[in-house]
N, C-alpha and C positions, 0 to 999 in steps of 0.2 A: 578596324579589320586590317590584319597584316597580309600583304601579298608576298608569297614566296615565288621567286622568279625561277621558272623551270625551263632551262635551255638544254637539258639532257646531260648535264655534267655536275649536278649537285647532289649532295647527300640529303635528299628531301625527307626521307623517312625519319632520321634521327632529329632533324630540325623540327618537323611537324609534331613529332611525339613530345618533344620538349615543350612546345607551345601548348599542346593539349594538357600536359601535366600542370601548367600554370593557368589553365582556363582562359587562354588567350585565343580569340577567334581568328581564323586565318583562311585563306584559300590559295590554291596552287594554280598557276596559269602558265601555259607554254606559248602564249601570244599576248601582246600588250592589251588587246581589247578584253581579255578575260579577267584582268586584274587592274584595269585602268582606274577604278574609283577607290582604291585602297588608301588608307591614311598613313601607311608606312610599308616599307619593303625590306625583304631579306634577300641578298644575293649570295647563295651558297656556291661552292665550287670544289671539285675534286678532279684532278687530271692535269693535262698540259695546257699552258697558256695559249699557244697558237690555235689549238683545237677549240678552246673555250671562246676566244674572240670570234672565230669563224661561226661557232654555234650561236653566239649572241646575235651576230649579224643575220644569220639564216632565220632566226626566230623573231627578228624585228625589234630586239631589245636595246640596241646601242643608242639610238636616238631617244628611245623611251626613257632609259636610265638617266641620260644627260638632261633631258627635259624635266623629269621629276626632281632631280637634285637642284637644278636651276630655279625651280619653283619653291624650293625649301621643304619639299616632302622628305621625311626621314628615310634614310637608306642605311642598311647594315650589311657589309660584306664579310664573308667568312672564308678563311683559308685562301684558296685560289680566288675566291670572290673578292677578297681584299686586294690581292695582287693585281687583278684586272682594273682596279680603280686608278692605278698609277700610269705613268706616261708610256713606258715600254718595258719589254722583257727580252733578255737574250736567250731564253729557252727555245731550242729548236730553230735558232736564227732570230735576228732582231724583229720583234713584232710590236706594233703600236698597241697600247692599251687605251683605256677610256680617258686618260689624261685629267682626271678629277683631283688627283694628288700629285705633287711633284716627286719624281724619283724613278729609279730603274730597278728592275728585278734581275738579280744576278745569282748564279749558282754558288753555293758554299764552296770555297776553294778546296776544302778537305785537308789543308795543311795550315797549321797555326803559324803566327808570326815567328815563333821560336823554332819552326821546322818540324814539329810533330804532326803526324797524320791523325785525322779523326774521322769518325763515321759520318757519312752522308747517305741517306737523309738524316736530318735532325728529327729524331723520333723519341718521344717520351715526355715526362713531366719536368717542367722547368719553372723556376720561381719568377714571378713578376717583380719588376722594379718600377714603382710609380713615378711618373714625371709630372703629371697633372691630375689632381684628384677633385677639382672643383667643377668638372663637367658632370652633367646629369648622368651620363653613362657610367661614370666611375663611382657613384654613390654606394657606399658600403662594400666596395671592392678593395680588398687589402692586397698585400704582397704575398699572395698565395701561389700554389703550384697549379699549372694548367697544362693541357695536353697538346703537344705539337706533333705534326707529321708533315715535313716539307723539305725539299732539296734546294729550293731557291728562296732568296731572302731579299727584302727591300733595302735598297741603298738610297738614302735621301739626306740632303743637307738641311732640310726644313724641320728644325727641332720643334717648331710651334705645333706641328701636327702630332707629335709623339705624346701619347697619354701614358704609355707603359712600354717597357722593353724587357727582354730576357737575355741571358748570357748563354751563348753557345759558341765559345771560342772567338766571339765577336759580339757586338751589340746587335740584337735582333729586335726590330720594331715589332711589338706584340699587339698593341692596341693603338690605333691612329684615329684621328678625327679632325673635322673642321665643320663647326656648326652642326647641322643635322645629318651630315655624312660621316659615318663612323664605321670602323672595321676592326677585326681581330685576325691575326695570323693563325692562332690556334682555334680549335673547335670548342666554342663555349658549351655546346650541348653535350660534350664529352668531358668537361673539365670541372666536374664537381660543383661545390657551392659557389665559387667565384664565377664560373661560367653561367650558371643559372641566374645569378644576380645580374650579370651583364645583359642577358636576354630580357630579364624582367625590367631592368632599367630602361632598355630601349623601347620595349613594347608599352610599358605602363607609365613611363615618365617622359621620354622624348617624343614618342608618337602622340601622346595624349596631352602634351603641354599646351 
């Protein structure tokens, strides 16, 4: 059973419908006690980093997430849910994150190293570049196009956690992971075959291994 963490800032409908199409059982909970016994979790996210951290705290999920990850329970962060797993974000002022991955969330500068301006947010389909393909999450996931919508990007020196990147005037961490903690900056439920494969790999391979 997959638990979808509902702290009021996630696209629960699209994620839950994707799981339904794959015949994957799930339940949604807005408090830890409602989804405490699940075998894996999805942390979705849409909106601003500071608001999301405040909402996680108000719903009692900060310690819950950290505990489940420390116990080795599989966790998948999506979009803002991925960014929350890092140490801090500069969005709306410096805000501490969950600190489960090393790195900081920074806004796209909107100006390339060559001085050309570009559009922020990063919105649309970009091709994955695989860095690690031997993790269970990456099985049968190729260098396909996936769907991004974000104005802030992960800055990390820890190459070991990068499973895939994309290019948007700089290297964009697209899929990250460490053991049973995995995440994608893009929305897998909106990203065609590759996204469906990622969700299926998480739910049917990582969670059930």
